[in-house]
C-alpha positions in Angstrom: 36.2 -41.5 50.6 33.4 -43.4 49.0 31.9 -44.3 52.4 32.0 -40.7 53.5 30.3 -39.5 50.4 27.6 -42.2 50.8 27.1 -41.3 54.4 26.7 -37.6 53.5 24.3 -38.4 50.7 22.3 -40.7 52.9 22.1 -38.2 55.8 21.1 -35.3 53.4 18.4 -37.6 51.9 17.2 -38.5 55.3 16.9 -34.8 56.3 15.0 -34.1 53.0 12.5 -36.9 53.8 12.0 -35.6 57.3 11.4 -32.0 56.1 9.1 -33.0 53.3 6.0 -33.4 55.5 6.8 -30.1 57.2 7.0 -28.4 53.8 3.7 -29.9 52.6 2.0 -29.0 55.9 3.2 -25.4 55.5 2.1 -25.2 51.9 -1.3 -26.6 52.9 -1.7 -24.0 55.7 -0.7 -21.1 53.4 -3.1 -22.3 50.7 -6.0 -21.6 53.2 -5.0 -18.0 53.7 -6.8 -16.6 50.6 -10.1 -18.4 51.3 -10.1 -17.3 54.9 -9.3 -13.7 53.9 -12.2 -13.9 51.4 -14.6 -15.1 54.2 -13.4 -12.3 56.5 -14.0 -9.7 53.8 -17.5 -11.3 53.1 -18.3 -11.0 56.8 -17.1 -7.4 57.1 -19.0 -6.4 53.9 -22.3 -7.8 55.3 -21.7 -6.5 58.9 -20.9 -3.0 57.6 -23.8 -3.2 55.1 -21.6 -2.2 52.2 -23.9 -4.2 50.0 -27.7 -4.7 50.6 -28.7 -8.0 52.3 -30.8 -8.9 49.4 -27.8 -9.0 47.1 -25.1 -10.3 49.5 -26.5 -12.5 52.4 -24.4 -12.8 55.5 -22.3 -15.9 56.0 -24.4 -16.9 59.0 -27.6 -16.8 56.9 -26.0 -18.9 54.2 -24.8 -21.4 56.7 -28.3 -21.7 58.3 -29.8 -22.2 54.8 -27.2 -24.8 54.1 -28.2 -26.8 57.2 -31.9 -26.5 56.3 -31.3 -27.8 52.8 -29.4 -30.8 54.2 -32.1 -31.5 56.8 -34.8 -31.5 54.2 -32.7 -33.6 51.8 -33.2 -31.1 48.9 -29.5 -30.4 48.5 -28.5 -34.1 48.4 -31.3 -34.8 45.9 -30.1 -32.1 43.4 -26.4 -33.0 43.9 -27.1 -36.7 43.3 -29.0 -36.0 40.1 -26.3 -33.7 38.8 -23.5 -36.2 39.6 -25.4 -39.0 38.0 -25.8 -37.0 34.8 -22.1 -36.0 34.9 -20.7 -39.5 35.4 -23.0 -41.1 32.9 -22.2 -38.7 30.1 -18.5 -38.7 31.1 -18.2 -42.5 30.9 -19.8 -42.6 27.5 -17.8 -39.7 26.1 -14.5 -40.8 27.6 -14.8 -44.4 26.3 -15.9 -43.2 22.8 -13.2 -40.6 22.7 -10.5 -43.0 23.7 -11.4 -45.5 21.0 -12.0 -42.9 18.3 -8.8 -41.0 19.1 -6.7 -44.2 18.9 -8.3 -45.1 15.6 -7.8 -41.6 14.2 -4.1 -41.9 14.9 -3.4 -45.4 13.6 -6.0 -45.7 10.7 -5.5 -43.8 7.5 -9.1 -44.7 6.5 -10.5 -43.1 9.7 -8.4 -40.0 9.1 -9.5 -39.6 5.5 -13.2 -39.9 6.2 -13.5 -38.4 9.7 -10.4 -36.2 10.3 -11.8 -33.0 8.9 -15.2 -33.4 10.5 -13.5 -34.1 13.9 -11.4 -31.0 13.7 -14.3 -28.8 12.7 -16.7 -30.1 15.4 -13.9 -29.9 18.0 -13.8 -26.2 17.7 -17.5 -25.6 18.1 -18.2 -24.4 21.7 -20.6 -26.8 23.5 -22.8 -24.1 24.9 -23.5 -22.8 21.3 -25.2 -26.1 20.5 -27.7 -25.9 23.5 -30.5 -24.0 21.7 -30.4 -26.5 18.7 -30.2 -29.5 21.0 -33.1 -28.3 23.0 -35.3 -28.1 19.9 -34.1 -31.6 18.9 -34.1 -33.4 22.2 -36.3 -31.3 24.6 -35.1 -30.5 28.1 -35.1 -34.1 29.4 -32.2 -36.2 30.6 -31.1 -37.0 27.1 -30.2 -33.3 26.5 -27.8 -33.2 29.5 -26.2 -36.6 28.7 -25.6 -35.6 25.0 -24.1 -32.3 25.9 -21.7 -33.9 28.5 -20.8 -36.6 26.0 -19.9 -33.9 23.5 -17.9 -31.9 26.1 -15.9 -35.0 27.1 -15.5 -36.8 23.8 -13.3 -34.2 21.9 -10.7 -33.5 24.6 -10.3 -37.2 25.3 -10.1 -38.1 21.6 -7.6 -35.4 21.0 -5.4 -36.5 23.9 -5.6 -40.1 22.7 -4.7 -39.2 19.2 -1.6 -37.2 20.4 -0.7 -40.0 22.7 -0.7 -42.7 20.0 1.2 -40.4 17.6 3.9 -40.1 20.2 4.3 -43.9 20.7 7.7 -45.0 19.4 7.2 -46.6 16.0 9.2 -49.6 17.1 6.4 -50.6 19.5 3.8 -50.7 16.8 6.2 -52.5 14.4 6.6 -55.2 17.0 2.8 -55.7 17.1 2.7 -55.9 13.3 5.6 -58.4 13.2 3.9 -60.7 15.7 0.5 -60.1 14.0 -1.2 -59.2 17.2 -5.0 -59.0 17.1 -6.4 -55.4 17.4 -7.7 -56.1 20.9 -4.3 -57.3 22.1 -2.5 -54.4 20.3 -4.7 -51.9 22.1 -4.5 -53.5 25.5 -0.8 -54.4 25.6 0.9 -51.6 23.6 -1.3 -48.6 22.8 -3.3 -48.2 26.1 -0.3 -48.4 28.5 1.7 -45.9 26.3 -1.0 -43.3 26.2 -2.0 -43.2 29.9 -0.2 -39.9 30.8 -1.7 -37.7 27.9 -5.1 -39.4 28.2 -5.3 -38.8 31.9 -4.5 -35.1 31.3 -7.3 -34.9 28.7 -9.7 -36.8 30.9 -9.0 -34.3 33.8 -9.6 -31.3 31.6 -12.7 -32.9 30.1 -14.2 -33.8 33.5 -13.8 -30.2 34.8 -15.2 -28.8 31.6 -18.2 -31.2 31.6 -19.1 -30.3 35.2 -19.2 -26.5 34.4 -21.2 -27.1 31.2 -23.6 -29.3 33.1 -24.3 -26.7 35.7 -24.8 -24.1 32.9 -27.2 -26.4 31.1 -29.2 -27.0 34.3 -29.4 -23.2 34.7 -31.0 -22.9 31.3 -33.1 -26.0 30.8 -33.7 -28.4 33.6 -36.2 -29.3 36.3 -33.7 -30.7 38.8 -30.0 -30.5 39.6 -27.7 -28.0 41.2 -28.0 -25.5 38.3 -31.8 -25.7 38.5 -31.8 -25.2 42.2 -29.8 -22.0 41.8 -32.0 -20.7 39.0 -35.2 -21.3 40.9 -33.7 -19.6 44.0 -32.7 -16.6 41.8 -36.3 -16.3 40.6 -37.5 -16.4 44.2 -34.8 -13.8 45.3 -33.2 -16.5 47.6 -29.6 -15.5 47.0 -28.5 -17.5 50.1 -29.4 -20.6 48.1 -27.6 -19.3 45.1 -24.5 -18.7 47.1 -24.7 -22.3 48.4 -25.0 -23.6 44.8 -22.0 -21.5 43.7 -19.8 -22.7 46.6 -20.8 -26.3 46.1 -20.1 -26.1 42.4 -16.6 -24.9 43.1 -16.0 -27.5 45.8 -17.2 -30.4 43.6 -15.1 -29.2 40.6 -12.1 -28.9 42.9 -12.6 -32.3 44.3 -13.0 -34.0 40.9 -9.9 -32.3 39.6 -7.8 -33.1 42.7 -8.9 -36.8 42.6 -7.9 -37.2 39.0 -4.5 -35.4 39.7 -3.8 -37.9 42.4 -4.8 -40.8 40.2 -2.6 -39.4 37.4 0.4 -39.2 39.8 -0.2 -42.7 41.1 -0.5 -44.3 37.6 2.5 -42.4 36.2 4.6 -43.4 39.2 3.4 -47.0 38.9 4.4 -47.1 35.2 7.9 -45.8 36.2 8.4 -48.5 38.7 7.1 -51.1 36.3 9.6 -50.1 33.6 12.4 -50.1 36.1 
């Protein structure tokens, strides 16, 4: 009886494993339906001249402009500058947010002196600070980095705080009993325990930082994807604007998808490690 049940379970599991790639392939194919429909609608709208060419350029025109921008190297230059700003500010903000968030959760002194200020500043939209920061910092690279740091710091710090608060008290008590140094306490107990919530906060912060960076470049920059779109708008080159919009969406999607895959991998690794 047990053997029959085991064979049945094994066979059903084997069938599920065989069907999983088919299911994923089908889902991947169906996910492309809406973008393809949008492209078809775009083509029809331009072919039928529902909207003037100056406002909605044809897909062929956008594609030709895209190839020209690549050939001249202009697109790569702007994208490289934007990504450098993004990752520099993101690294600074994420590290600072992770450390501060952990301290805010475990240190009563930090909560007393900085808790209220943190909660107040966390609710101020980043874009609201742009005019003031422009007056203080100008429109150079420092402005973009500071804005990205602000956009990243608070979500990561909040995620780290919540993650540390949810650590079982017994874990921290073990560290106190063995009088572990602060560095060892962070590395061996706190950091592994807060990986899932922190990764979620990092993913949200990275997507938000990318959108805010493009917005800042639209307003105050002399290079970057946002500045490329703004200059093209002033020159009535909406084909370039379309390229910037599409590229912004693709980069944001790629960043989010990469962090989702990293999150799944690390969480799965932690599960195998605990087993």
